[in-house]
LOLUMTOR-963272 format. One record per residue (C-alpha): residue number from 1; x, y, z; residue in one letter. Coordinates in steps of 0.5 Angstrom, whole numbers, plus 500, padded with zeros to 3 digits. Layout:
DRENBA  nr  X  Y  Z  rest
DRENBA  NUM  X  Y  Z  A $
...
//
This chain:
DRENBA  nr  X  Y  Z  rest
DRENBA  1  677  614  754  M $
DRENBA  2  670  614  750  P $
DRENBA  3  672  613  742  S $
DRENBA  4  667  618  740  D $
DRENBA  5  670  624  744  R $
DRENBA  6  672  629  739  S $
DRENBA  7  680  630  739  P $
DRENBA  8  683  637  743  S $
DRENBA  9  690  639  744  P $
DRENBA  10  693  635  750  I $
DRENBA  11  697  641  752  L $
DRENBA  12  704  642  755  P $
DRENBA  13  704  640  762  G $
DRENBA  14  701  634  761  A $
DRENBA  15  704  627  762  T $
DRENBA  16  705  623  756  L $
DRENBA  17  706  615  757  A $
DRENBA  18  710  611  752  I $
DRENBA  19  709  603  751  L $
DRENBA  20  716  601  750  G $
DRENBA  21  723  604  753  G $
DRENBA  22  728  603  747  G $
DRENBA  23  732  608  744  Q $
DRENBA  24  726  611  740  L $
DRENBA  25  722  612  747  G $
DRENBA  26  728  615  749  R $
DRENBA  27  729  620  744  M $
DRENBA  28  721  621  744  T $
DRENBA  29  722  623  751  A $
DRENBA  30  728  628  750  M $
DRENBA  31  724  631  745  A $
DRENBA  32  717  632  749  A $
DRENBA  33  721  635  755  R $
DRENBA  34  723  641  752  P $
DRENBA  35  716  642  750  L $
DRENBA  36  714  642  757  G $
DRENBA  37  711  635  757  Y $
DRENBA  38  712  630  763  H $
DRENBA  39  714  623  760  V $
DRENBA  40  713  616  763  T $
DRENBA  41  715  609  760  T $
DRENBA  42  714  601  760  L $
DRENBA  43  719  596  758  D $
DRENBA  44  721  589  761  P $
DRENBA  45  728  591  761  D $
DRENBA  46  730  595  768  P $
DRENBA  47  736  598  764  S $
DRENBA  48  732  600  758  C $
DRENBA  49  735  606  754  A $
DRENBA  50  729  611  756  S $
DRENBA  51  730  609  764  R $
DRENBA  52  734  615  765  F $
DRENBA  53  731  621  761  V $
DRENBA  54  724  620  764  V $
DRENBA  55  721  621  770  E $
DRENBA  56  718  614  771  R $
DRENBA  57  719  607  768  C $
DRENBA  58  715  601  770  V $
DRENBA  59  719  595  769  T $
DRENBA  60  713  590  766  A $
DRENBA  61  712  586  760  G $
DRENBA  62  709  588  753  F $
DRENBA  63  703  584  755  D $
DRENBA  64  702  586  762  D $
DRENBA  65  695  589  762  V $
DRENBA  66  695  591  769  A $
DRENBA  67  702  595  768  A $
DRENBA  68  699  598  762  A $
DRENBA  69  693  600  765  T $
DRENBA  70  697  603  771  E $
DRENBA  71  701  607  766  L $
DRENBA  72  695  610  763  A $
DRENBA  73  691  612  769  R $
DRENBA  74  697  617  770  G $
DRENBA  75  697  620  763  A $
DRENBA  76  693  624  758  Q $
DRENBA  77  696  620  752  V $
DRENBA  78  699  614  751  V $
DRENBA  79  703  612  745  T $
DRENBA  80  708  606  743  I $
DRENBA  81  715  606  740  E $
DRENBA  82  715  598  738  I $
DRENBA  83  710  594  735  E $
DRENBA  84  711  588  740  K $
DRENBA  85  705  591  745  I $
DRENBA  86  700  587  746  S $
DRENBA  87  693  589  743  I $
DRENBA  88  690  587  750  D $
DRENBA  89  694  592  754  A $
DRENBA  90  693  597  749  M $
DRENBA  91  685  596  749  R $
DRENBA  92  686  596  757  A $
DRENBA  93  690  603  757  A $
DRENBA  94  685  606  752  Q $
DRENBA  95  680  606  757  A $
DRENBA  96  683  611  761  F $
DRENBA  97  687  615  756  A $
DRENBA  98  687  616  748  P $
DRENBA  99  692  611  745  V $
DRENBA  100  695  613  739  R $
DRENBA  101  696  610  734  P $
DRENBA  102  690  606  737  G $
DRENBA  103  690  598  737  P $
DRENBA  104  686  597  731  E $
DRENBA  105  692  600  727  V $
DRENBA  106  697  596  731  L $
DRENBA  107  693  589  730  E $
DRENBA  108  694  590  722  I $
DRENBA  109  701  592  722  I $
DRENBA  110  704  588  727  Q $
DRENBA  111  702  581  723  D $
DRENBA  112  706  581  717  R $
DRENBA  113  701  577  713  G $
DRENBA  114  695  581  716  R $
DRENBA  115  699  587  714  Q $
DRENBA  116  700  585  707  K $
DRENBA  117  693  583  706  A $
DRENBA  118  691  590  708  W $
DRENBA  119  695  593  703  L $
DRENBA  120  693  589  697  E $
DRENBA  121  686  589  699  G $
DRENBA  122  686  597  699  H $
DRENBA  123  690  597  693  G $
DRENBA  124  697  599  695  F $
DRENBA  125  703  596  691  P $
DRENBA  126  706  590  694  V $
DRENBA  127  711  585  691  G $
DRENBA  128  709  578  689  P $
DRENBA  129  708  574  696  Y $
DRENBA  130  704  568  699  R $
DRENBA  131  703  567  706  E $
DRENBA  132  705  560  709  V $
DRENBA  133  703  556  715  N $
DRENBA  134  707  550  714  D $
DRENBA  135  713  547  709  A $
DRENBA  136  708  544  704  A $
DRENBA  137  705  551  703  A $
DRENBA  138  712  554  703  L $
DRENBA  139  714  549  697  T $
DRENBA  140  708  551  693  T $
DRENBA  141  709  558  694  A $
DRENBA  142  717  557  691  A $
DRENBA  143  714  553  685  Q $
DRENBA  144  709  558  684  A $
DRENBA  145  713  565  685  L $
DRENBA  146  719  562  682  G $
DRENBA  147  727  564  684  G $
DRENBA  148  729  566  690  K $
DRENBA  149  724  567  696  L $
DRENBA  150  725  571  702  H $
DRENBA  151  721  568  708  V $
DRENBA  152  719  572  714  K $
DRENBA  153  716  570  720  V $
DRENBA  154  709  574  721  C $
DRENBA  155  710  576  728  W $
DRENBA  156  716  579  731  G $
DRENBA  157  723  579  728  G $
DRENBA  158  726  585  726  Y $
DRENBA  159  733  588  724  D $
DRENBA  160  734  581  719  G $
DRENBA  161  732  577  725  R $
DRENBA  162  726  572  724  G $
DRENBA  163  728  571  716  Q $
DRENBA  164  731  566  711  A $
DRENBA  165  732  566  704  V $
DRENBA  166  730  560  700  L $
DRENBA  167  734  558  694  E $
DRENBA  168  730  552  692  R $
DRENBA  169  723  549  693  P $
DRENBA  170  727  542  696  E $
DRENBA  171  730  546  701  D $
DRENBA  172  723  549  704  A $
DRENBA  173  722  544  710  A $
DRENBA  174  729  546  712  R $
DRENBA  175  728  553  712  V $
DRENBA  176  721  553  715  F $
DRENBA  177  724  549  721  G $
DRENBA  178  730  554  721  E $
DRENBA  179  724  559  722  L $
DRENBA  180  721  555  728  G $
DRENBA  181  715  553  724  G $
DRENBA  182  712  559  725  Q $
DRENBA  183  707  562  720  R $
DRENBA  184  710  566  715  S $
DRENBA  185  710  570  709  V $
DRENBA  186  714  568  703  A $
DRENBA  187  716  574  698  E $
DRENBA  188  719  573  691  K $
DRENBA  189  726  576  691  G $
DRENBA  190  726  582  687  L $
DRENBA  191  732  586  683  A $
DRENBA  192  732  592  687  L $
DRENBA  193  735  599  685  A $
DRENBA  194  734  603  691  Q $
DRENBA  195  730  602  698  E $
DRENBA  196  726  608  700  L $
DRENBA  197  722  610  706  S $
DRENBA  198  717  616  707  V $
DRENBA  199  715  619  714  L $
DRENBA  200  708  621  715  V $
DRENBA  201  705  624  721  A $
DRENBA  202  698  625  722  R $
DRENBA  203  694  628  728  S $
DRENBA  204  687  626  731  P $
DRENBA  205  684  632  727  S $
DRENBA  206  686  630  721  G $
DRENBA  207  692  634  719  E $
DRENBA  208  698  631  715  V $
DRENBA  209  705  632  714  A $
DRENBA  210  709  628  709  V $
DRENBA  211  717  628  709  Y $
DRENBA  212  721  627  703  A $
DRENBA  213  723  620  702  P $
DRENBA  214  730  617  705  S $
DRENBA  215  735  613  701  L $
DRENBA  216  737  607  705  N $
DRENBA  217  742  602  705  H $
DRENBA  218  741  595  709  H $
DRENBA  219  747  590  710  V $
DRENBA  220  744  583  713  K $
DRENBA  221  737  586  714  G $
DRENBA  222  740  592  718  V $
DRENBA  223  740  599  716  L $
DRENBA  224  747  601  715  E $
DRENBA  225  746  608  713  W $
DRENBA  226  741  613  711  S $
DRENBA  227  741  620  707  V $
DRENBA  228  736  625  707  L $
DRENBA  229  733  627  702  P $
DRENBA  230  734  621  698  G $
DRENBA  231  738  623  691  P $
DRENBA  232  732  620  687  I $
DRENBA  233  728  622  681  A $
DRENBA  234  723  627  683  P $
DRENBA  235  717  623  680  A $
DRENBA  236  719  617  684  L $
DRENBA  237  719  621  690  A $
DRENBA  238  712  624  689  E $
DRENBA  239  709  617  688  R $
DRENBA  240  712  614  694  A $
DRENBA  241  710  620  698  Q $
DRENBA  242  703  620  695  Q $
DRENBA  243  702  612  697  I $
DRENBA  244  705  613  704  A $
DRENBA  245  700  619  705  R $
DRENBA  246  694  614  702  G $
DRENBA  247  696  609  707  I $
DRENBA  248  696  613  713  A $
DRENBA  249  690  616  711  E $
DRENBA  250  686  610  710  Q $
DRENBA  251  689  607  717  L $
DRENBA  252  686  614  720  K $
DRENBA  253  693  614  723  M $
DRENBA  254  694  618  729  E $
DRENBA  255  702  619  730  G $
DRENBA  256  707  617  725  L $
DRENBA  257  707  612  720  L $
DRENBA  258  713  610  716  V $
DRENBA  259  712  606  709  T $
DRENBA  260  719  602  707  E $
DRENBA  261  719  601  699  F $
DRENBA  262  723  597  694  F $
DRENBA  263  724  601  688  H $
DRENBA  264  726  595  683  T $
DRENBA  265  731  595  677  E $
DRENBA  266  724  595  672  A $
DRENBA  267  722  601  675  G $
DRENBA  268  716  598  680  E $
DRENBA  269  715  601  687  L $
DRENBA  270  713  596  692  F $
DRENBA  271  711  597  699  V $
DRENBA  272  716  593  703  N $
DRENBA  273  713  594  710  E $
DRENBA  274  710  599  715  L $
DRENBA  275  712  602  722  A $
DRENBA  276  707  606  726  P $
DRENBA  277  712  609  730  R $
DRENBA  278  719  613  729  P $
DRENBA  279  724  610  725  H $
DRENBA  280  731  609  724  N $
DRENBA  281  731  612  717  S $
DRENBA  282  729  618  719  F $
DRENBA  283  734  620  725  H $
DRENBA  284  737  624  720  T $
DRENBA  285  731  629  721  T $
DRENBA  286  734  631  728  E $
DRENBA  287  740  635  724  V $
DRENBA  288  736  636  717  A $
DRENBA  289  729  638  718  C $
DRENBA  290  726  644  721  A $
DRENBA  291  722  639  726  T $
DRENBA  292  725  632  728  S $
DRENBA  293  721  626  727  Q $
DRENBA  294  721  625  735  F $
DRENBA  295  718  632  736  E $
DRENBA  296  713  631  730  Q $
DRENBA  297  711  625  734  A $
DRENBA  298  709  629  740  V $
DRENBA  299  706  634  736  R $
DRENBA  300  702  629  733  A $
DRENBA  301  699  625  738  I $
DRENBA  302  698  631  743  C $
DRENBA  303  694  634  737  D $
DRENBA  304  698  640  736  L $
DRENBA  305  699  643  730  P $
DRENBA  306  704  639  726  L $
DRENBA  307  711  642  725  G $
DRENBA  308  714  644  718  S $
DRENBA  309  718  638  714  T $
DRENBA  310  722  643  711  E $
DRENBA  311  729  640  710  I $
DRENBA  312  734  646  712  I $
DRENBA  313  740  642  710  R $
DRENBA  314  742  635  707  P $
DRENBA  315  744  630  712  A $
DRENBA  316  746  622  713  A $
DRENBA  317  747  617  719  I $
DRENBA  318  751  611  720  V $
DRENBA  319  748  606  725  N $
DRENBA  320  753  604  731  L $
DRENBA  321  752  596  732  L $
DRENBA  322  755  593  738  G $
DRENBA  323  760  590  734  D $
DRENBA  324  764  596  734  L $
DRENBA  325  766  595  742  W $
DRENBA  326  769  588  741  T $
DRENBA  327  776  591  741  N $
DRENBA  328  775  596  746  G $
DRENBA  329  772  603  746  E $
DRENBA  330  771  606  739  P $
DRENBA  331  775  613  737  D $
DRENBA  332  769  618  738  F $
DRENBA  333  774  624  739  P $
DRENBA  334  777  622  732  G $
DRENBA  335  770  622  729  A $
DRENBA  336  767  628  732  L $
DRENBA  337  773  632  730  A $
DRENBA  338  770  632  723  L $
DRENBA  339  766  638  722  P $
DRENBA  340  758  637  722  G $
DRENBA  341  759  630  725  V $
DRENBA  342  755  629  731  R $
DRENBA  343  754  623  736  L $
DRENBA  344  748  620  738  H $
DRENBA  345  749  614  744  L $
DRENBA  346  743  611  746  Y $
DRENBA  347  745  609  754  G $
DRENBA  348  745  602  753  K $
DRENBA  349  750  599  758  R $
DRENBA  350  752  592  754  Q $
DRENBA  351  754  592  747  A $
DRENBA  352  753  586  743  R $
DRENBA  353  754  584  736  P $
DRENBA  354  748  587  732  G $
DRENBA  355  745  591  737  R $
DRENBA  356  744  598  736  K $
DRENBA  357  748  602  740  M $
DRENBA  358  747  609  737  G $
DRENBA  359  749  613  731  H $
DRENBA  360  753  618  727  L $
DRENBA  361  750  624  724  S $
DRENBA  362  753  629  719  A $
DRENBA  363  750  635  715  I $
DRENBA  364  753  637  708  G $
DRENBA  365  752  642  702  A $
DRENBA  366  749  636  698  T $
DRENBA  367  746  629  700  S $
DRENBA  368  752  626  697  Q $
DRENBA  369  757  630  701  E $
DRENBA  370  753  629  708  A $
DRENBA  371  754  621  706  L $
DRENBA  372  761  621  705  E $
DRENBA  373  762  625  711  R $
DRENBA  374  759  621  716  V $
DRENBA  375  762  615  713  Q $
DRENBA  376  769  618  714  A $
DRENBA  377  767  619  721  A $
DRENBA  378  765  612  722  Y $
DRENBA  379  772  610  719  A $
DRENBA  380  775  614  724  R $
DRENBA  381  772  610  730  L $
DRENBA  382  776  604  729  T $
DRENBA  383  782  607  725  A $
DRENBA  384  787  606  730  G $
DRENBA  385  786  599  731  R $
//
C-alpha cells in the first residue's frame, strides 16, 4: 500500500493478519472476532498458541518474505505480536496492506543498541550504558560505568534470556563468551525501588489513549506478577505517562507501545525498554479496564475510535510457567474457588520450565486486595502436592 495514502477506518468484516502466532496473537485474535473481523496468522510453530482460534495459520519463519507477502495479499491490515519479524518480510507485506506498526518502528525497537541510542537522541531518560562489540569493549565499559553491569544481547533474547551479570571487569571475557560473542548493551546496575510500565495506543489518524501505569515484579528477568493500577505516587504516574506518550508520538506509532521503566531508590525514572505490541504486564486490562489491551490493539490498527482506558476495578495477574506442571496438573479448581479469580491458558501443548503457559487474574476493591487474591489463588495450584 502506498505510504502517502490517507488512513481510513478498516471496518468489521475485513481480515486482520498477525505476524506471529504466540499467546499475544491468540488473545488479539480472540478480541478481534467479537468485533466482526476475520483473522489469519503466521508462525514457525505448527502448533502455535493462536492456531485454533484463527481462520488460517501459515506455518513459516519470521523471515519468510514469500509467506508474509501471501498473508498480506489476503488481508486489509497487518500487525505483529513479536519483535522477531524480519524487516524485509514487513516491507514485502507493506506492498499489499498497511503494516501497523510499520517496519521503521520495528527496526528501531528490535535492536537494543539502536533503541537506546534513539531514546537518548530524542531526549528520553535512559540509565548509564555502553554498547559493546567485544570483550575488550565490555572491560572498558565496566571500568567506566563502575559496579555491577547487566549485559544484554542487542538482538533477540527475552524473559531473561540473552542476558548476563558482570560483577568485575576481569570477568568480561567469560561473560561476553556466555552471550555468544554477540553485540550487546552493558547497563549499569541500578538500585531499584519499583519497575513500572505504561501502555499507549495510537491510531494512524493520531488519536492517543494512555493507560495508568502498571506495577511489575520480575524474578530472573521473567514477570512474576503485575497489578493495575500500580500503587505509586500520582506525580510519578503522571511523569511516566507523559514520557510514554512522548515516545509513541515521536515514533509515530500505529498500534500499541509499552514503555517499561526503572524507578530508582534515588527517585530517578529511566526507560528500560520498549515493546511495540500487547504486553504481559497489561493482561490485567482484560478484567480491570473498560477496554482490554487486545481490543485496543484492534481498534488502533484498524483506525477505529480508541476505547476508554478507565479502570473499572483494580486487578492483578500472576504468570503460570511450565514448571508448575512438573509434578502433575495444577489444582485449577482450587484456584478458581476463590471469588474474582479467572484462569487464562494459552493452548500450548507442551509445558517446559520457564515457558509461559498462561496466567491467573483477580479483581479486588484495591490493588493490594487484587494482588493478595491472585497470589492466594496461585498458592492453591500446588497446595496439595
